[in-house]
RODREN-924789 format. One line per 2 residues: number of its first residue (from 1); for each residue x, y, z of C-alpha. Coordinates in nm, 2 decimals, decimal comma, always signed. Layout:
BEGIN
NUM	X:Y:Z  ...
END
This chain:
BEGIN
1	-0,41:+8,28:-2,45  -0,18:+8,53:-2,32
3	-0,29:+8,92:-2,34  -0,09:+9,11:-2,59
5	+0,02:+9,44:-2,61  -0,05:+9,55:-2,94
7	+0,21:+9,78:-3,13  +0,03:+9,82:-3,45
9	-0,03:+9,64:-3,75  +0,16:+9,57:-4,07
11	-0,02:+9,46:-4,38  -0,32:+9,42:-4,16
13	-0,17:+9,18:-3,92  +0,00:+9,25:-3,59
15	+0,37:+9,35:-3,61  +0,47:+9,06:-3,39
17	+0,37:+8,83:-3,66  +0,67:+8,98:-3,88
19	+0,90:+8,93:-3,58  +0,80:+8,55:-3,54
21	+0,82:+8,49:-3,93  +1,17:+8,66:-3,93
23	+1,27:+8,46:-3,60  +1,13:+8,15:-3,79
25	+1,31:+8,20:-4,09  +1,66:+8,21:-3,93
27	+1,57:+7,91:-3,72  +1,47:+7,70:-4,04
29	+1,77:+7,83:-4,21  +2,00:+7,71:-3,93
31	+1,83:+7,37:-3,91  +1,80:+7,29:-4,30
33	+2,15:+7,40:-4,34  +2,29:+7,15:-4,08
35	+2,05:+6,88:-4,23  +2,17:+6,94:-4,59
37	+2,55:+6,85:-4,51  +2,49:+6,61:-4,21
39	+2,53:+6,29:-4,42  +2,80:+6,43:-4,65
41	+2,99:+6,52:-4,34  +2,97:+6,17:-4,18
43	+3,10:+6,00:-4,50  +3,37:+6,22:-4,62
45	+3,72:+6,08:-4,55  +3,90:+6,18:-4,23
47	+4,11:+6,49:-4,21  +4,45:+6,29:-4,25
49	+4,33:+6,17:-4,60  +4,24:+6,52:-4,72
51	+3,87:+6,55:-4,62  +3,71:+6,73:-4,33
53	+3,43:+6,45:-4,23  +3,44:+6,16:-4,00
55	+3,51:+5,89:-4,28  +3,16:+5,68:-4,17
57	+3,01:+5,42:-4,40  +2,73:+5,52:-4,59
59	+2,50:+5,25:-4,42  +2,61:+5,41:-4,06
61	+2,55:+5,76:-4,18  +2,18:+5,69:-4,32
63	+2,11:+5,50:-3,98  +2,22:+5,79:-3,77
65	+2,04:+6,05:-4,00  +1,73:+5,84:-3,93
67	+1,76:+5,83:-3,56  +1,85:+6,22:-3,55
69	+1,54:+6,33:-3,76  +1,33:+6,08:-3,57
71	+1,42:+6,24:-3,24  +1,35:+6,57:-3,40
73	+1,00:+6,49:-3,39  +0,98:+6,34:-3,05
75	+1,14:+6,60:-2,85  +0,89:+6,88:-2,93
77	+0,63:+6,67:-2,76  +0,83:+6,71:-2,44
79	+0,93:+7,07:-2,50  +0,57:+7,16:-2,54
81	+0,47:+7,03:-2,24  +0,74:+7,19:-2,05
83	+0,67:+7,55:-2,20  +0,29:+7,48:-2,11
85	+0,33:+7,37:-1,76  +0,65:+7,55:-1,64
87	+0,85:+7,78:-1,87  +0,61:+7,99:-2,10
89	+0,68:+7,99:-2,48  +0,91:+8,28:-2,49
91	+1,15:+8,12:-2,22  +1,13:+7,79:-2,39
93	+1,23:+7,96:-2,72  +1,53:+8,13:-2,55
95	+1,67:+7,81:-2,41  +1,58:+7,62:-2,71
97	+1,73:+7,87:-2,94  +2,08:+7,89:-2,73
99	+2,09:+7,51:-2,72  +2,08:+7,45:-3,10
101	+2,33:+7,76:-3,15  +2,55:+7,57:-2,92
103	+2,51:+7,24:-3,08  +2,60:+7,41:-3,44
105	+2,90:+7,56:-3,30  +3,00:+7,23:-3,12
107	+2,96:+7,05:-3,46  +3,17:+7,35:-3,61
109	+3,50:+7,29:-3,38  +3,77:+7,19:-3,63
111	+3,92:+6,85:-3,58  +4,25:+7,00:-3,51
113	+4,12:+7,16:-3,21  +3,99:+6,84:-3,08
115	+4,23:+6,56:-3,18  +4,10:+6,22:-3,11
117	+3,77:+6,37:-2,97  +3,57:+6,44:-3,32
119	+3,30:+6,17:-3,25  +3,24:+6,26:-2,89
121	+3,19:+6,63:-2,98  +3,00:+6,52:-3,25
123	+2,74:+6,34:-3,05  +2,75:+6,63:-2,81
125	+2,67:+6,86:-3,08  +2,37:+6,66:-3,22
127	+2,23:+6,59:-2,89  +2,22:+6,95:-2,79
129	+2,04:+7,04:-3,10  +1,80:+6,78:-3,06
131	+1,72:+6,91:-2,71  +1,71:+7,27:-2,85
133	+1,48:+7,18:-3,12  +1,24:+7,02:-2,87
135	+1,18:+7,34:-2,68  +1,20:+7,58:-2,98
137	+1,00:+7,40:-3,25  +0,66:+7,38:-3,09
139	+0,67:+7,70:-2,93  +0,71:+7,95:-3,19
141	+0,40:+7,83:-3,38  +0,18:+7,84:-3,08
143	+0,26:+8,22:-3,04  +0,15:+8,29:-3,39
145	-0,19:+8,17:-3,29  -0,18:+8,37:-2,98
147	-0,13:+8,69:-3,16  -0,53:+8,68:-3,24
149	-0,85:+8,64:-3,04  -1,04:+8,34:-3,11
151	-1,26:+8,35:-3,42  -1,04:+8,62:-3,58
153	-1,04:+8,57:-3,96  -0,68:+8,68:-3,98
155	-0,55:+8,39:-3,82  -0,56:+8,17:-4,12
157	-0,39:+8,43:-4,33  -0,10:+8,46:-4,06
159	-0,02:+8,11:-4,09  +0,01:+8,15:-4,44
161	+0,26:+8,42:-4,41  +0,44:+8,23:-4,15
163	+0,50:+7,93:-4,35  +0,63:+8,16:-4,64
165	+0,91:+8,25:-4,39  +0,96:+7,90:-4,29
167	+1,01:+7,80:-4,64  +1,24:+8,09:-4,74
169	+1,46:+7,97:-4,49  +1,45:+7,63:-4,57
171	+1,51:+7,73:-4,94  +1,79:+7,96:-4,88
173	+1,97:+7,70:-4,62  +2,10:+7,44:-4,89
175	+2,22:+7,74:-5,15  +2,39:+7,93:-4,86
177	+2,54:+7,64:-4,69  +2,67:+7,49:-5,00
179	+2,82:+7,77:-5,14  +3,00:+7,84:-4,81
181	+3,14:+7,50:-4,80  +3,25:+7,52:-5,15
183	+3,42:+7,85:-5,10  +3,62:+7,71:-4,81
185	+3,75:+7,39:-5,00  +3,47:+7,12:-4,88
187	+3,51:+7,23:-4,53  +3,20:+7,10:-4,36
189	+3,28:+7,28:-4,02  +3,22:+7,62:-4,20
191	+2,89:+7,48:-4,31  +2,80:+7,41:-3,95
193	+2,93:+7,75:-3,84  +2,71:+7,92:-4,13
195	+2,40:+7,73:-3,95  +2,50:+7,85:-3,59
197	+2,53:+8,19:-3,70  +2,17:+8,19:-3,85
199	+2,05:+8,03:-3,53  +2,24:+8,32:-3,33
201	+2,04:+8,58:-3,56  +1,71:+8,43:-3,48
203	+1,78:+8,46:-3,12  +1,89:+8,82:-3,11
205	+1,59:+8,93:-3,33  +1,37:+8,77:-3,12
207	+1,52:+8,91:-2,79  +1,56:+9,25:-2,90
209	+1,22:+9,31:-3,05  +1,00:+9,05:-2,85
211	+0,86:+9,28:-2,55  +0,78:+9,55:-2,79
213	+0,61:+9,36:-3,05  +0,44:+9,07:-2,85
215	+0,39:+9,21:-2,51  +0,31:+8,94:-2,26
217	+0,25:+8,68:-2,54  +0,43:+8,35:-2,43
219	+0,57:+8,49:-2,11  +0,33:+8,27:-1,89
221	+0,27:+7,89:-1,92  -0,08:+7,94:-2,11
223	-0,19:+7,57:-2,04  -0,11:+7,59:-1,68
225	-0,34:+7,89:-1,65  -0,60:+7,74:-1,84
227	-0,62:+7,43:-1,64  -0,62:+7,64:-1,30
229	-0,90:+7,84:-1,45  -1,11:+7,55:-1,55
231	-1,05:+7,36:-1,20  -1,16:+7,68:-1,02
233	-1,49:+7,66:-1,25  -1,54:+7,28:-1,16
235	-1,53:+7,22:-1,53  -1,27:+6,93:-1,52
237	-1,42:+6,59:-1,55  -1,34:+6,26:-1,71
239	-1,57:+6,12:-1,95  -1,56:+5,76:-2,14
241	-1,51:+5,80:-2,52  -1,83:+5,76:-2,72
243	-1,85:+5,53:-3,03  -1,83:+5,81:-3,28
245	-1,51:+5,93:-3,09  -1,36:+5,59:-3,10
247	-1,43:+5,57:-3,47  -1,26:+5,88:-3,54
249	-0,95:+5,76:-3,35  -0,94:+5,44:-3,55
251	-0,95:+5,66:-3,86  -0,65:+5,86:-3,70
253	-0,44:+5,55:-3,62  -0,50:+5,40:-3,96
255	-0,43:+5,68:-4,16  -0,09:+5,71:-3,92
257	+0,04:+5,38:-4,06  +0,00:+5,51:-4,40
259	+0,19:+5,82:-4,32  +0,49:+5,63:-4,18
261	+0,49:+5,47:-4,53  +0,51:+5,81:-4,69
263	+0,75:+5,99:-4,45  +0,99:+5,69:-4,49
265	+1,04:+5,73:-4,84  +1,01:+6,10:-4,85
267	+1,29:+6,14:-4,58  +1,53:+5,98:-4,83
269	+1,57:+6,35:-4,94  +1,83:+6,44:-4,68
271	+1,99:+6,09:-4,69  +2,02:+5,84:-4,97
273	+1,91:+6,07:-5,23  +2,15:+6,32:-5,09
275	+2,44:+6,09:-5,12  +2,33:+6,00:-5,47
277	+2,32:+6,33:-5,56  +2,69:+6,39:-5,45
279	+2,83:+6,07:-5,58  +2,64:+5,98:-5,89
281	+2,49:+6,30:-6,05  +2,64:+6,52:-6,31
283	+2,60:+6,86:-6,17  +2,81:+7,04:-6,41
285	+2,67:+7,34:-6,57  +2,92:+7,46:-6,85
287	+3,23:+7,49:-6,60  +3,05:+7,53:-6,28
289	+2,92:+7,25:-6,06  +2,60:+7,29:-5,87
291	+2,67:+7,21:-5,49  +2,49:+6,91:-5,37
293	+2,32:+7,10:-5,13  +2,13:+7,32:-5,35
295	+1,92:+7,04:-5,44  +1,79:+7,01:-5,08
297	+1,62:+7,35:-5,14  +1,39:+7,24:-5,41
299	+1,12:+7,12:-5,18  +1,08:+7,44:-4,99
301	+1,08:+7,61:-5,33  +0,81:+7,39:-5,51
303	+0,59:+7,41:-5,18  +0,60:+7,81:-5,20
305	+0,50:+7,80:-5,57  +0,25:+7,52:-5,60
307	+0,09:+7,50:-5,26  -0,19:+7,78:-5,36
309	-0,21:+7,58:-5,70  -0,30:+7,25:-5,53
311	-0,55:+7,43:-5,29  -0,70:+7,58:-5,57
313	-0,74:+7,27:-5,79  -0,92:+7,10:-5,49
315	-1,18:+7,40:-5,47  -1,23:+7,39:-5,84
317	-1,33:+7,02:-5,84  -1,61:+7,13:-5,63
319	-1,84:+6,81:-5,53  -1,56:+6,60:-5,70
321	-1,29:+6,71:-5,46  -1,14:+6,36:-5,29
323	-1,18:+6,29:-4,95  -0,90:+6,28:-4,70
325	-0,82:+5,92:-4,76  -0,80:+5,95:-5,14
327	-0,59:+6,23:-5,11  -0,36:+6,03:-4,91
329	-0,36:+5,76:-5,16  -0,26:+6,02:-5,43
331	+0,02:+6,14:-5,25  +0,17:+5,78:-5,20
333	+0,12:+5,76:-5,60  +0,31:+6,07:-5,65
335	+0,59:+5,95:-5,39  +0,63:+5,64:-5,62
337	+0,64:+5,85:-5,93  +0,92:+6,06:-5,77
339	+1,12:+5,72:-5,73  +1,04:+5,63:-6,10
341	+1,26:+5,90:-6,18  +1,54:+5,79:-5,92
343	+1,54:+5,45:-6,09  +1,56:+5,63:-6,41
345	+1,88:+5,81:-6,30  +2,03:+5,45:-6,20
347	+1,94:+5,33:-6,54  +2,10:+5,60:-6,71
349	+2,42:+5,52:-6,56  +2,38:+5,16:-6,70
351	+2,60:+5,00:-6,40  +2,90:+5,19:-6,54
353	+3,11:+5,33:-6,25  +3,25:+5,63:-6,46
355	+2,90:+5,73:-6,56  +2,70:+6,03:-6,40
357	+2,32:+6,06:-6,44  +2,16:+6,38:-6,54
359	+2,04:+6,63:-6,25  +1,72:+6,65:-6,41
361	+1,62:+6,32:-6,29  +1,66:+6,46:-5,92
363	+1,45:+6,79:-6,00  +1,16:+6,56:-6,13
365	+1,18:+6,33:-5,81  +1,18:+6,61:-5,54
367	+0,87:+6,78:-5,75  +0,66:+6,48:-5,73
369	+0,77:+6,42:-5,40  +0,65:+6,79:-5,32
371	+0,34:+6,73:-5,49  +0,28:+6,41:-5,28
373	+0,39:+6,59:-4,96  +0,12:+6,88:-5,06
375	-0,17:+6,60:-5,09  -0,10:+6,40:-4,79
377	+0,08:+6,59:-4,51  -0,14:+6,89:-4,48
379	-0,43:+6,67:-4,50  -0,33:+6,47:-4,22
381	-0,28:+6,73:-3,96  -0,59:+6,89:-4,06
383	-0,77:+6,56:-4,00  -0,64:+6,52:-3,65
385	-0,75:+6,84:-3,54  -1,11:+6,77:-3,69
387	-1,13:+6,41:-3,56  -0,97:+6,40:-3,23
389	-1,20:+6,44:-2,92  -1,12:+6,82:-2,80
391	-1,04:+6,68:-2,44  -0,74:+6,43:-2,60
393	-0,64:+6,65:-2,89  -0,29:+6,72:-2,78
395	-0,24:+6,34:-2,70  -0,36:+6,26:-3,07
397	-0,13:+6,53:-3,20  +0,12:+6,37:-3,04
399	+0,06:+6,02:-3,16  +0,06:+6,17:-3,51
401	+0,42:+6,30:-3,46  +0,54:+5,97:-3,31
403	+0,42:+5,82:-3,66  +0,63:+6,07:-3,84
405	+0,94:+6,01:-3,58  +0,90:+5,63:-3,65
407	+0,89:+5,69:-4,01  +1,21:+5,88:-4,00
409	+1,37:+5,61:-3,82  +1,24:+5,36:-4,08
411	+1,37:+5,58:-4,37  +1,72:+5,59:-4,24
413	+1,73:+5,21:-4,20  +1,59:+5,15:-4,55
415	+1,84:+5,40:-4,68  +2,13:+5,23:-4,53
417	+2,05:+4,91:-4,72  +2,28:+5,08:-4,98
419	+2,55:+4,94:-4,80  +2,87:+5,02:-4,63
421	+3,06:+5,10:-4,95  +3,22:+4,87:-5,18
423	+3,21:+4,88:-5,56  +3,00:+5,15:-5,72
425	+2,82:+4,88:-5,93  +2,70:+4,71:-5,61
427	+2,60:+5,04:-5,46  +2,41:+5,13:-5,78
429	+2,23:+4,79:-5,75  +2,13:+4,85:-5,40
431	+2,00:+5,20:-5,49  +1,80:+5,07:-5,75
433	+1,64:+4,78:-5,52  +1,58:+5,04:-5,24
435	+1,42:+5,32:-5,50  +1,19:+5,03:-5,66
437	+1,11:+4,89:-5,33  +0,98:+5,23:-5,19
439	+0,79:+5,27:-5,49  +0,61:+4,93:-5,50
441	+0,54:+4,96:-5,14  +0,38:+5,28:-5,18
443	+0,18:+5,20:-5,49  +0,05:+4,87:-5,29
445	-0,02:+5,08:-5,01  -0,20:+5,34:-5,22
447	-0,45:+5,08:-5,35  -0,51:+4,95:-5,01
449	-0,61:+5,26:-4,88  -0,83:+5,37:-5,19
451	-1,02:+5,06:-5,12  -1,07:+5,16:-4,75
453	-1,16:+5,51:-4,83  -1,53:+5,47:-4,80
455	-1,53:+5,30:-4,48  -1,29:+5,54:-4,35
457	-1,51:+5,83:-4,43  -1,80:+5,65:-4,26
459	-1,60:+5,63:-3,95  -1,53:+6,01:-3,98
461	-1,90:+6,07:-3,91  -1,95:+6,39:-4,08
463	-1,59:+6,53:-4,00  -1,54:+6,58:-4,38
465	-1,85:+6,79:-4,46  -1,77:+7,13:-4,59
467	-2,01:+7,41:-4,61  -1,81:+7,70:-4,73
469	-1,82:+7,94:-5,01  -1,52:+7,89:-5,27
471	-1,36:+8,19:-5,15  -1,36:+8,06:-4,79
473	-1,30:+7,72:-4,88  -0,97:+7,84:-5,07
475	-0,86:+8,02:-4,78  -0,92:+7,74:-4,58
477	-0,72:+7,51:-4,79  -0,43:+7,74:-4,84
479	-0,42:+7,79:-4,44  -0,40:+7,41:-4,38
481	-0,08:+7,40:-4,58  +0,04:+7,69:-4,40
483	-0,04:+7,53:-4,03  +0,12:+7,21:-4,14
485	+0,44:+7,39:-4,26  +0,44:+7,58:-3,93
487	+0,43:+7,25:-3,73  +0,58:+6,97:-3,94
489	+0,87:+7,17:-4,04
END
């Protein structure tokens, strides 16, 4: 850890926490604003036909979306290594944030400015965003932990505050960008511009106040200093994995396979479900139409509201609290329930090309998907930190994010099965098949995992054991969710 020069506290925490809170709020606003409109922009008609998009087919757009979100989870592994070994977290954030802003503004270039080169600039902007995200994403969360000395009880509460900033930014993004695009008559470039402004705000806030509120935190590559210190003490040595460690790694690998299934379904939110919302959902409230992107904010809102509730439920169950594999299985079941709502939306339309489904089907789907996320994802990250041998903990966390990256790509490929367009009836039939296929796969997977649960717990060799008071356990459960949000989002 780097030494910090404290500038006092606010609400019992270092003021630097609230700087990082605000920085991450605007960065997540920027990312999720762009994510909310990416597929919609790709499938919109080209400008010469009255639209502002690239005129891609739905299948191509969803496949590209899967590739993009997959790379978003791969590049932080490289970005984290670069920061630890060469740049330091602070410099990595500046470089990454600048690249992300450039990427957003490149996507925002009006088509009339680059006639004939729209696709080139689109890929350039997307690639720059991916590289910037890789540098920014892993390092802002690391700096939160570096604000506190080892053993400081305030650290868990800090991540809880930090994750509130993440979800406030994510919730605002869909609402703001949707309103901006609607105000400019469906001009998606204005949405990307809005996302770019959010990223610039994040950078400015960090640059102006970082030295004052963070001191030296993040200025020196911490891992490199730690490695040199250990080498000087002669503490660097290689040891073979023990049987207990091998068993625990097996658990991580097996649970990772089920994680792929969950996230491949969950990530339909920004892809297939986003298109379904735009094309087949009645979004009218009186004479006002709810922007499509607003529904992308539901997940973040539900997390803020229900994360403490879910944590409290686990604690109140006491000795009856399910183990991690069973919670995973429950998460998969809840994912399936969410897709039952999407199937209900398709059935309500009855194959009628002129019909629209109720928006409440979507609200229900996002609700159950979020409940599934709260059962599965925070538990997964916590499990990796508990089970991975300390000397290869970073490698195991990297492997976990590799599973999520694969899931995002698989999710894009699954969503692309809706087809390249064609008749509405055909699209609805394909959507029904996809929703049903994901639901069935999730349920079958949950049953398999449920019956494997006892064996997996045996292989954990006591890592599931808890010896906390109820108050301490509740704080830990909420902190687990908070750290998941800080890292995963």
